[in-house]
N, C-alpha and C positions, 0 to 999 in steps of 0.2 A: 630198589636197592641193585645195584650190580656188585658180583662179588669174584675175584677172579680164585677158580680154586685147581688143584692141580688134577691131569687126567694121565695117568700111566697105563699104556698102551703097549700091546705085545700080542705077538700073533700066537697063536694055540691052534695046531693042526689048518684045517681051510678055512678058521676066521679070528678073530680077533676078540680079544678082552679088555675092557676100559676099565678104569678102577681108580675112585676120588679115596687116598689115603686120608683127607680132612674127617671126613665124616665114617669111611668102611664103607661105601655104596659100589657097588660093581656093577657094568651091564656086557653086550656084546654084543657083534655084530659082523658081517659079511666080510668087509672092507673098515679102513683104518675110517672114513668119514662116518660108516651109520655105525659103526661103538663108541664113537666124540658124541655121533648125535644122542641114539643112548642111552649114555651117562647122561647127557645134561636132561635126557627127559626123565628119567631117572632120580634125578636132581630133586631136577622142580615137582617131582611126585610126593617125596621126601618132602622139601620144603613146606607144599601145600596141606600135607594133614598131617606132620610130626608138631609136637606142643612145642613150644617156646624151653619146657626143659628138658625135653630130648634133643632138641640141638645141638642145645650148650651142653648136656654130656655127652653128645657124639663126635665134639669139634673138639677135633686134637690143634692148636695152636699154628703148631713149630713141625714141620715135616722136611726132610731135606733128604733131597734124593742124588745118591752120589754114587760114585763106582767103589769096589776093593778089589783088591789082587792078590790068588790064593794060587798057592800051588798048588797044580792036579797030576794025582798019580806020584 
């Protein structure tokens, strides 16, 4: 079974950090593609080893990625 999950990737110094907010699982890589690939691998390992109850407990069904405007300074 395939499922679409969110991947948030941001630059951190000389590398990239990737996060899947639905399961709060993160990884990293030297490039955007490597960070995405490593996140996919981390998620795959989680699904291979986690019990069905742990998967259900960690899953956040509603995740919203948006922007907010705030005054700085």
